[in-house]
Structures are given as structure tokens and as C-alpha cells.
N, C-alpha and C positions, 0 to 999 in steps of 0.2 A: 403436231403440225406447226404450232407457234415456234417451237424451238428450231425446226428445220428452216422456217422462213427467216428467222434471225440469222442463221448460218449463211443463207443465201445472200442476205444484205451485207454481212461482214466479209464474205469471201467471194470475189468474182470468179466464175469458172473459166479461167483463162487457160488456153493452150499455147498461146504465143508469149514469148519472153517479155516481161515488163520490169524485171529486177534492174536496179541501177548498176551500170557497168563501171569497172575500174577505169581510171583516166587513160590507161594504155589502150583501151578499146574504143576510145572516142572516135577515131577515124572509121573504124568498122561500123560503129553504130550510126554514123552519119551516112555511110554507104547504104546500110540497110534501110534507113529512113528514106533516102532518095529513091531506092528501088520500090519501096512501098508507095511513095507518092506517084511514081511513074505508073505503077499498076493501077492506082486509083484513077489517074487521068485517062487510062486506056480502056475504061468501061465501054462495051460495045453499044451501038445504037439500039433502041428498043424496037422489037418486031411484034408480031401478033401473039398474044398468049394463047395457051391451048384450050381456053374456054371460049366458045362462040359468043360474040357480043349479044347481049340480051337474053341468053339462055341461062336458066337457073344452074348454079354450081352443083356439082355432084357431092363434093366433100371440100373441106378446107384443111390447110396446114399452116404452120407459122414459122417464120424465121425470127430468131431472137439474137439481138446484137448486145453483147455484154461489154463491149469496149474494143479490145483487141480480138476477142473470140466471138464466133458466131455458131449457132446451133439450129437444129430443126426440131419442131414439136409437132406431133401427131396425136390424134385421139386414138386410144388403144382399141376402141371398138371398131375402128375403120380398117384395122390391119387384117388382111386375109389369113385364115387359119393355117394355110399351107406354107406361109412364108414367115420369116423372122421368129423362130421359136423362142428366142431369148426374151421376146416381149412378154411372154407368159411368166417370166420371173417376177413380174410386178402385178399380181392379181387384183389388188385393190386400187390401182392407179386409174385415173380417167385419161390423163395425158402422159406421154413419154417424150422427154427431151433427149436428143442424141447429139453428141459432139465428138470430134475426132482430134487427136493430138499426139505429141511426142510422149513416149512412154514414161520416161523419168521425170521430165518437167511437169507434165500434166498431172501426175499422181503425187507430186510433192507440194503441199500447201504453201510452204515458204521457200520456194526455190530461189537460189542465188544466181549470181552472174555466171558461175561455172556451168551450171545446167542450162542457163539461157544460151550461152555460146555453143554448147554441145548441141542444143536443139536446132540451131539454125545453120551451123557451119558444115555439117556432114550428115548423111542419111542415118537415121536411127529408127528403131522399132516404134510402132505406133499402137495406140489403144483407142477404144471407144468408151465414152462414159455415157451411160443411160440413166436418166433420172425419172422416177415415177412420182406423179403428184396428182392431186384431186381438184384443186381450185384452178380457175382460168389462168392462162399464162400471165396476164397483166397483174393478177393478184400475187402469184408466186414469184414473179420477177419485177418488182415495182421500180427498180433502178435501170431496167433494160429497155431498149427499143424493140418493139414487136410489130411485125408486118404480117397480116393475114393474106393468104393466097388461095385461089380456087384450084381444085383438082378435078380433072375429067376422070372417068374410069381408067383410061389408059395411063393417065398421069399418076394416079394413085398406085397402080401396079408398078410403074416404072420407079417411083420413089421408094416404095417398100422393098422392091428387089435390090435397089442400090444400097439401102441400109443392110439388108440381109447379106449381100455379097461383100460388105465392108468388114465383116467378121473374118478372122483367120480360122477357116474351117478345115478340119481334117476329114470330115464325113458329112452325113446328112443330119446328125443329131444336134442338140444344143451345144453351144460353146460354153465351157465353164467360166465363171467369173474369176477374175484375178483377185478381187477383194472389193471392199466398200468404196464408193465414190467419195466426192468431196463434200457433199451436203445432202440432207434429206434422205429419202429412200433411193439410193443410187449405187451403181456397181460399175467397175471397170472390166472391160473384156479385151482380149488380144485382138488386134485388127490387122487387116492387110495393108500393105503399102509402107513405104519409108517416109518419115517426116524430115523435112529440111526446109530451108528458106523458101524455095520455089514450089514446095508441095506442103503447104501448111493447112491449118484447120479451116481457113476461109476458102481455100481451093477445094477442100472436101465439101464444104457447104454449097459452093457454087455448082459442084458436080451433082449434089442432091437436087438443086433447083433445076438444072438442065435435065436430069432424069425424070423430073415431074412434068417436063414438056415445055419449059420456058427457055427462050433463046439467049442463053448467057454463055460466056466462055470461061471455064475454070482456069485456063492458063493466064487470064488477066485479072484474077481475083485474089491477089495476095493480101489485100487488106479487108477489114470488115466493111468499110465504106464501099469498096468496089463490088461487094456482094449485095449490100442493102440498097444501093442506088437503083439498080434495075428492079429489085423487088418492090420498091416504093412505086415505081411506074406501073408495074403489073398488078400490084395488090393494094390493100388498104392499110394505112398506118394506124394501128390501134393505140400505140403508146410510143412516145419519144423518150429519150434519155433525159434525166433532169436538167442537164446543161442546155438542152435544145428546146425546153418547154417555155 
């Protein structure tokens, strides 16, 4: 476990391009940044979360902000047996983190500007990365922001179904892993949907939040901040990123 945690600290699990671009792409990068800022500014106003005020929460899940990339964490014991069969690929895990991203960029530890441009400029195949771990999210991801959110029974069902349906399924059985993930006990799986600038990992995470019953708009969630801002209003900030502490 110590080795896997060291790998987490060294390698941020990014699905969005961060590699420095060639000067010829400066104009494009500024356009992308402007669009990201626009999306962040367009976060919708908070509404009522799916848990009645004053009622004890049924379950909890977590949103994890790694910088450019966001993901969802659930307790494995909360996952219904009839859904998400791939969760059983991690029998010793207490928690599962799920992230969605562009197939080539996400799976390449040291992706360069070529893969970064490919990831955002036109639709490409996508993958899910699932990471199993035993310690609490704040211990496993000490450099990441973590927000805890409550789940009603209907919200839990909606969230798990959303993850289940994100796999590229040919039938009712398990989807075979493409190979090991980037850190710890993790695997990549083929996913549904095409990745591009306006359908990135943060849009996917916002879709998970919406499926859990929270009133967010995935179309406005191009950036990590535009996902985390409503999550902070609805949930409890358990840990902030080091620069924000």
C-alpha cells in the first residue's frame, strides 16, 4: 500500500491535457482556457439536494478533485449486487474511485502535446479507470480536494446505474479490463461515449452527480471547479488541495 500511495502522490490521475504545448498552439490553448473559464462561470444556482433537511443520510459518496481531473468514490459494500459487476474485480477494496477520460491520453503516464491536442480537438474513444483502495479517500489522496455528499436510496441506485452504463457493454456479463491503471490496484475498461473538449472527464463526473439526484448541469461542467463548486454547496468539504489550505 505504501508503494501505491507514493505513486498516487507522484502521478496525478489526469484525464484532461496538461502537457505544455508547442508555441504554434498558443492561440488554441488560450481559446481552450477561455472556454474553460466560461464554463466555470456558468455554474447553475444551487437547488435542494435529494436528502431531506434534517433526515439522516442513507449512504455517502465522494467527489475527488485532482486538479484538472475529477472522479467519483463509493464504498464497495454499498454497490447493489445486480449492478456494476466489474466492481467485483476488486475483492479486497473498501472504496472504488471511478474516472472517465480519453483512451490514449488517459492511459499514457507521460502524454505529450500531440496526445493532448488529439484529446480535445476531435472525438476519440474513451475509457474508465477504476481504482480499489482500503484507506479513507483523504488518506489515499492527500493532495486532492475531497467533498462528501449524501445519497438517498434512489440516489444510490441512480449513481451506480450511471457508472454501470458508462462501460462499453456487448451483453450482460462483465466487461474485460484493457490493462492495469495508472496507480495502485487499478484497471482501465472500455467506456461508452466519445471524449472531446465539450465532453470531458468533468462533464462525466457532473453526470454522476446529477444521476445521484443533485441539480447540476453536465453541459456547464467543463472544468473541475465547475463540478466542485456545487458539490461544496450540497456536501461537506473533507479536504482541500494544498494550495487552498
